[in-house]
N, C-alpha and C positions, 0 to 999 in steps of 0.2 A: 803322408798325402795319400804314399803309395797305395797302401792299404785300402785309403777309400777307391781312390781310381779303378782299380780291380775291382773289387766290390760292384761300385757301379757300371763295371763293363759288365758282369756275368748277368746283374740284373736285364739289363739290355736285351742281353743276348739268350738270357728266358733258358740256361744253363742247368742248375742247380737245381732240383726238386725244391730243396729249401724258400726258392725265392719264388718258385709255380705260388703263380694264385688255383687253386683248386675253389670246385664248383661240383655242386653233385647235383645230380638226376638219376630219375628210376623210371619205367614206365616199357612201353608198347617196347616189342623186341620187329616189327616188319622195319622199323627205320634204325637199328642197334648199329647193323653195317657199314652203312654212313656218318649216325656219330661217331662211329669209334674211330674212322680217318678222319672227319670233321677234327676230332680231338687230338689227332698225333698230328696237325699241319697248323694246329691256335696254338698247340703247346710251341715251336718250333718256332714261330711268329710272333705272334705276343706271353710269351712263356704261360699260358692261363689251361688247369691243369684242368681236365674232364675222366672225372667218376660218375660213369650210369650203367647201371644196373638192369638190363634190359629183364624187369618181371612177368611181362604181361601191361595191359593197359587201363584192367582193372587197380593193378597191383599203384600203379604210377598216378590213379587218381590219386587213389586212398592215402598215396603218403605227401603227397603236396598239398590234401588238405588237411591230413593231421603237422604239416610244417616240417617233417620228418629230411626233406632234403628239400633243395633252392629253385628244382623247377622238375616237375610231373611230366609223363609223355599218354601220349595218348592216341590209336588210331579213330576213337570211337570218338566224334566231338562229345562237349560234357553239355548236357543241358544248360539254356540260358539260366533259370532260374536256379543254380546251382549253381552256376561260376558266379551270379550275384550273390549268393547265398556266404559264397567261400572267400567272398572279392578278389576273385583268378581272373588272370587277364589269358586267351585262345589266342593262340596265333600259331599257324602252320609253318610247317618248315618246308618238306620237299611232296612231292606224288610218287604214289608208289604204285604196282598190281599185284592183287591176288589170285595166285595159279593155280590149279586143279593139275598136281603130280602123280604119276605112277608107278608100277613097278611092276609091267608086263616085258620080258624080254625079247620076245619077238617082236615088239613093233617099234619105232624107232617114233627118235624124236618128234613130235608135231606133227604125226600123221594120223595121230587118234580124232575123233571127229566125237563133241560134246555138244551136247546148248546147256543152257538151263531146266528145261525139265526135266531132261536127264539127269542131270547131278540131283536135281532135288529129289526125284526116284531111287537114286542110291542109296540116298542119304536117311531118306523116311523106311530104306530096307524094302521096296517093293520088286524093285531090279537088285538079282543075290547071286549072278550070274553077268563071266565078260561075254561070253554067247550067247546073251538074254536078245530074245530077236527084234528086240528096239535097239539094241545097240547094234546087230548087224546089219540094222535096214538103214542106218548112219552112215556106216564106213564099207559101205560096197568095195570090194580090192582089198579088202583088208579081212585076216585067218582070224579070227576070235578067240582065245583059249576055251575050254570047258573047265575054267577055273573060278571060285567063291572071287567074289569081292570083297575086299576089306578094307570098311570104312575106318578113317583114321581121323581126327577130329582132336584139337585144341583143350583141354581140360582141366585150363587157368584159363580165368577172367579173361576175355583177348579182342582187343581190336579188330585183330585180322575177322577174326570170330564173327566182330561187328557184320566190317565190312563182305565176309563170306556170306553171313544169311541176310545182309542188308541184298547182295543178287537174287537169290534163292527167294525171298520176300515177292522182290519186284517179277522173277517170271514164271513163279507158282504157283496159282491160287490156296497151292492144297497145304505149299511146306507155310502159305503166309496165316495159315487158319489152324496147322497143327501147332510148328514150331515158331514159328516170328523171326524176327531179327535183335538182336541183344551181343552182349561181351559175353554172358556164358548164358545157353539154352539148352532145351532137357532133347536130348539127345533119344533118336528113337533105336538106333543101331550104333554099331561100330566099340574104338578103343579109343579110347585117349592119352594125349601128351604133350609134354609140355614144351612152348615155345615155338617157333616156325620150324626151331632147330631141334627139340624133338620128333615133330611133324616129321621133317624130311628125313629123321634117322632113323622113324620107324619104318615109313613108309621105302626106305632103298634097303631094308633087312624081310620085307615080309613081300613073298611073291601073291601077287593079285593085288595088293593094295592100290590104297587112292587114297589121298587127303589135300589138304590147301598149303600154301604156304608163300611169301609174297617171293618177285619172281629173283632177286636175287640168292634166295635160299639153296632154290629150285637150279638157278646156276653152276652156285656154287657146289650144291653138291654134286654137281654130275645127273639130276635125276630127269624123270621123262617126262615133259611139259605137250600139251595137248594144243588143239584145236579148238575155241569155242564161235559157236553160235551169236552173233550180236545183236543190236537191232534193228538194224536191215537186213536182217536176214542170213549176211556173211558172216560164212567160217572166216576167221580170222586166227594167226600163229601171234605167242605173244612174244612183238617187237618193239622199241624203243620208237618207231615210226608210229608201231598201236597205240603204246599210252600216250604219248603226243596227242592222237587223235583225242583221244576222251577227254584227258588235259583241256585240251583250246575249245573244247564243247560247255564247260565247266561254267553255270550265274556266278563269277565271282562279286557281283556287286550288288545282286538281290539274295548275297549268300549272310543271315548274321551271325556276328564273332567267327567270320569264315566258314563254317562248318557247310560248305560246298557240296552239291550232292556231284558225282563223275560218274553213278552206277549205271551200265547201261544209258547209255547218251547214245542222240543219231547220227551220229557221226557214220558213215558206212565205213570205214579206215577204224573205228576205235575199237580198241578190246575193253570187252562189258564193264569187266570188275577190276576200277583205279579210284582211287582214295587219297586224298589228303590224308597226312600224320599235321600231329600237334603237337603241342608245346604246352604246360598251366604252368603259368607264372603269377606270384603273387602281387597282387595291384599297392598290398600294404607290408613292404616284406621288413622282417623284423633283423636284417642286417642287411642297408642300403647298397653300402661295396659288394656284398656277395651280387647283390641282384643286377647293379651294374656291369658286374662282370660278367652273367648270362647273360647279358644283352649284347655288351661285347661281344663275345663267343659267337653268340647268333650275326649278329650283323656280317660278322666275318666272314660265315658260312655265306649269307646272302652274297656278300663279294667276290670270295675266291671260291664258296667249295661247290660252286656249279660244274665245270669239269667234273669234281673227286664225282658228283652225286649220276652226274651220265656214264659215269665209268661204268657203276654199278648198275646199273639201269632203272635210274628213278629219272623224276622230272622235276627239273627246278620251280620254282615260282612265278608266273610273269613279273617282267620288273615292276608292274603296275600294284601287282600286289604287297611285291616285296616293302615299298613308300609307304603304300596303308597302313602297314606291318611297324614300320622305323616314327611313323606319326602318333599310333597308340602305344607306342615305347615312349614317348616323350611328353604324353599328356594324359593317363591313366597307369600309369606307376609313379608313388610317391622316391622320390630321393631323397 
């Protein structure tokens, strides 16, 4: 009897790994920092142990299609026909921002001003020096160095790339015509690095480099971020207030499969490169118990993970969206 009571107490406390309920996921690096923190909290509170591999959105989509993980994660929403074909439910978890990062030692954070058009020309190889007249014109009062621009991009299939190239496509007709938006594109110039962390590390090492990452990686790496001109014509810095302004402008009700478009919203306060990130969950799970545990994990994250998300500069979902997602868990996923 005493032994049974001890075992029961340990299970409730969620202490030993042997009694933890394990779930596996793979995909986007964009939300990896917040998923890691949610995992720590859920293990302590519920005894759910998350094994999440941040391999990029393309890898996450492939792994859940092949059913080698319990859930996939992707910053790029999956096409509706592909969701139906593979019997997948797609739902958002948090929103976050993609930001340009630069290695210009003489320039302080958020002093450099960029526009979408300038970013597109840099990534098209049309602007190759930091003291190019177009950059100088946009940055009167700053002394820009005569240094080559070292373009860095994601080498892996990436939802962050999808978000970044969607923005460039929205603001630059040349980019839309020559490159377009996708998880992987044919880059005109530059060098690739794997993952948000790989891009951040490469930019940090190379003088004159420019890259794009999810904001948490820029902040954690101490990298120089920039101002960016938004749709209203205002130059804004990457801040929680600017991210929230973009999130508030999203048309969630009109978004099929929650694939809301938060790129270059009309809000005058908004950061122009904001996106939701998504989970892909089988509607016909082979193990209903593990699927139910995945749902418990994300329900816990919705209820208790908002402050964690905000501390890492992500934007929690509106409560109405969370409620709609919970309803879809009950109606669309087989028990």
